[in-house]
N, C-alpha and C positions, 0 to 999 in steps of 0.2 A: 535511677536510670532515666525516668521521664524528664527530670531537670537537665541531665546531660544531653539527652536527645534534643530538647528544646534549645539548649545553648548551641549545639552543633548546627541545627537548622538556622538559628539566628546568625551564626558566624558565616555560614554559606551564603545567606541572603546579603549580608554586609559585603562579602567579597564580590558577589555578582554586581551589586550596586556600585561598588568601587570601580570595578573594571569598566562598567558601562559609563560611569562618570569620567574616567580617565580617557576612554575612547572618544567620548563626545568632546572633551576639552582639546585633545590632540587634533581631531578632525576640524574643529572650529579654527584652531590656530593655523592649520595648513590651508584651509579654504580662504582665510583672510590674506595669506601670502599670495595665493593664486589670483585673487581678485585685484590686489595691488599690482601684481605683475601685468595683468590684462590692461588695467588703466594706464600704466606706464608705457606699455607697448603701443597702445592706441595713440598716446601723445607723440611718441617718437615716429610713428607711421604718418601722422598728420604733418609733421615737420618735413620728413623726407619726401612725401608726396607733393608738398607745397614747392619745394625746390625743384623737383622734376618738372612740374607743370609750369612754373614761372619761367623756366629756361625755354620752354616750348613756345611761349607767346611773349612778344615784346610788350611789357606793361610799364606804365609810368611808376617810377620809384625814386625816392630821395632818402638819404641816410642822415641820421643825426641822433644825438643822445638826449636832446631836450624833451621835456614833457609838453604835450599839446592837447587841446580839447577839441580843436577843429582841424580838419584835413581837407585840402582842396586839390583837385586834379582837373586836367583839361581833357575832355573827351570830345567825340564827334559832335555831341550835343551842346558843347560849350563847357564852361566851368561848373563843376559839380562839387558841392561841399558836403562833407561827412562830419557829423557832430557826435561826441562821446559824452556819456553821463559824467565821467570823471576824467581828469587829465591822465594820459597814458604816455609811455615812451613813443617817440616818433617812429622808431623801427617797428614797434608792435602795431601802431596805427597804420603804417604802410602795408604790413602783412594782412591786416583785416580788410583793408580796401582792395588789395590785390586779390584776395580770395573772392571778394564780391565780383570783381571783374572777370576772374578766371571761371567762375561758375557759369558765365554766359559764353565765353569764347573758348575755354578749355576745361570743361567740367570734369569732376572726379569720375574715373572709371572704377566701379565697385570691384571688378575682378582684379585689376592691377593693384588697387588699394588693399584688397584682401591678400594678394600675394606677398606684399611687403609685411603686413601684419602677421601672416602665417609664418613667415621666415623668422621674425623676431620672437614669436612664441616657441618655435622649434628650438631656437638657440638656448632657451631656458628649459628644455625638456618636456614641453607640452605639445603633444601631437594629436590631441582629440579633435573632434569636429568643431568647426567654428565658422563664423560668417560676419559680413559687414552689411549694415543698413545705411544707405545714403539717401538723404532727403534734400530736395531743392524746391523751395516754395511750397512745402507741404506734400510733394509727390515723392513717395518712397521708391527706391531701386535697391535690389538685393544682389549680392555677389553670387555668381554661379546660378543665377535665376532661382535662388532659394526663396522660400516663404519666410514668415516670421520665425524667430528663434524658438526652439523647443521649450516647454514649460520648465524642464529640469535644468536648462542652461543658465549661466550667469550672464547678465547683460550689463555692460558698462554704462556709465552716465552718458547722456547725449552731449556731444561737443559741438557748439556752434562755431563756425569757422570765419564768418564774415562780420562786418560791422553792423549790418542790418538784420542779422540772424535769419537769413533766407537759406543758408547752407548748413547742414549738420551731418555728422557721422556718428555711428554707434556700432560697437562690436559685441558679439556674444560667443561664449565658449561653453561647450557641453562636455565638461571633464568627468571622468569616472573615478571609482574608488582607488584604482591603482595610481592614478596621478596624485590623489590626495596623500596616499601612503608615501610616495616619493618626496613629498614636500613636508613630511613630518621630521623635524630635526632629531637625529639620534641622541644628542645631548639632552634634549627635552624629554625624550622617552626614558632615558636613564634616570633623570632627575625625578620624574613622576613615579616611576617604578620603585625607586628608593623610598620616597615619601609613603607610597602605598604599602610597601613592605614593613616599614616602621609602624605604621598604623595598625596593620594586621597583627604584628608581633605584640603590640600593646593589648589588643583585644584578646589574643591567646593567653597572655599572662593574666589578664583580668579574669578570663573564663576559668583558668586553672585554679586560681585562688578562690574563686567563688564556689566551684565544685568541691574544693577541699573543705571549705567552710560548711557547705551543705552536708557533706559526708560526716564531718565531726558532729554536726547538730543531730543527724540521724542516729549516730552511735550513742549520743547522750540520751536521746529519747528511748532507744532500745534498752540501755542500762537502767533507766529510770522506771520504765514500764514493765519490762519483763520480770516475771516472778522468779525467785530463786528455785533452782531445780531440786535442791535438797529439802525433803519433807513436804514439798508442795505448798510452802507458805507464801503468802502474798502480802503486799504492803497494806497498812491499815486503811480501811475504806474500800479496798478492792476485793472482788469476788471472782473466783475461778470457775469457768464453765468449760471443762476439758482444757483446750489450749486457748480459749478466749478469756481475756481478763476484763472484768466489768468494773470501771471506776465509778462508784456510786456518788462520789463527791462532785465529779465534773460531768456525770452522765455521759461518759464516753466508753467505747469498747475498743479493745486492741487485740490484734492477732500477732503475737510476737512484738515486733517494733512498729508495726503498721497500724494506724488508726482506721477503724472501719467507718465508712460513711453511712451512718444510720440515723434515723429520726429518734425523737424522744420516745415515741410509742414502740418502735422496734426495740429500743433499749429495755423498756419495761417488759416486752415480750421475752427477751433473753433472760431477764431476772425471774420471770414466771417459770420458764423451762428449767432454770437452774434449781429452783426451790422444790420442784415437783419430782416425785419418784419416777425414775426411768425417763425423765424429761418429758413427761406427758402432761398436757394441759387441755381441759375441755373448753368448748366454745363459751360456755356460760362463765367459766372462771376467767377467761380472757376479757369478756364483756365487763364483769364486775371489777377486775383488776385494773383495766385501762380507763374505764369510764364509770367509776364508782359514783361520782356526783351526778351523772346524767343517766344512770341506769334506769331509774324509774320513769324519767321524763321521755326518753327516746323510745320509739316503737321497735318491734322486733326486726322488721325489715331493715331499718336504718342501722341498727346495731350489727346485723349480719354483714352489711356492706362494709362497715368500718373494720370488722374483723378480717374479712377477705383482703381489704386494702392493706392492712398492717402486715398480714402474713406475706403478701406478695412483695412488699417493700423489704421485709427481712430476708426473704429468699434472694432478692436482687443483691442485697448487701453481702450475702454469703456465696454468691455465684462463683467467685474465684477460689473458693475453698470447698471442693467437691466432697471432702470427708464429712461435711455437715450437710444434712438433708432434712428438710421439714416434710414429714409425711402426714397426709390427711387420713384420719380414720373416720370414714363416712358415718355421719350421724352422731359422732361422739366428740371428736376434737382433733388435736394435732400432737405429734410427737417429734422431738428433735433427735434424730438418729445420727450417731457418730460412727463412721465406718473405720474400724481398726486396721483394715487392709490398706488404707490410704495413709501416706506419710503426713507429718506435721506441716502446717502452714500451706496446705494445698498441694504438696509435692506428691506425685503419683508415679507408679511404675508405667512402663510403656504399654503393657497389656491392659492395666486398669484404665489408662488414658483412652485407649480405643473403646473399651467397654462403656465408658462415660459418653463418648461421642455417639456410639450406636444407640445408647439409651435415650439420649436427647433427640436424635432423629426419630426414633420410634414414638416418643411422646408427642412430637410435633405432628407426625403422620396420624396418630390416634386422634389428636385434637381436630385435625382437618376433616377426618371421616365423621366426627361427631357433628361438625357444622353442616355437613351435607344432608 
């Protein structure tokens, strides 16, 4: 039962970890799509805003498909030359120069820019709070007079619009969990759930066969250890103490098919109880039986402590079997009493069960009063 319980708990933990892992994977996948969408919407907004503002002001422009590294225009101050690090398309160079001129004569209006960006995001199903940060020569301006974006918001990369990098725009989107759920592809959910289901099925199959193997092993031990009921005979090297079987070859004790968790000294104590009439052993017999080689060397107080410790350990080993009780006969020794009213292997009737509980509570209260 303990093995099955542990396997069940382990399976539940694996399922929870799997669900958390799947949720994290799907959320990361959806967030990446939202981030890419925000970046693309910002680029489209930059282009649309550029065409709107360039029509408002007459700016010098010339078209061509050739690549250039220098671009010259005639202004009120005379001929002004713009140089680029690498050769770029002439149309792109014209756009960068025009943005530079527009920043002075027709600058970006953050609210109008925000309206275009917001419209593009809504077309893609994102209606969460968002904003625009416009900078000109290092001085920021915000759409709708907002401050900086919230810490939880996603901020796009800063986009420089002009050739001398004096003008830049940046967008932020503070999306919530419902937006993330909308961007999780159903096909991806189906695929992940199928993989998780197959994985859990394999775990269930493995757990089933492992439990089956453990049960077969327990049955084998039960058949090997349990003494035949006819005649009360036991295997060679084994000694019966009521329902307890003592394997003297391996120094192990069994209650039916279950091995008792006892020390070597507790095993020797059980042997002493088995050999004595009415399972009574004096304290002096315990000292000589368990510490024969040290009996003369150890003082009386040390031996008494060892006896008490060994008795307590044996009581703890037999605590699940209330039909076995070690009673202390003050000043004489100990007696192993087997209650015939209790069933084998610790099974008790409902009335006896309550009696045992009441007796345990009474003993604890008695010990508490002794300490006062």
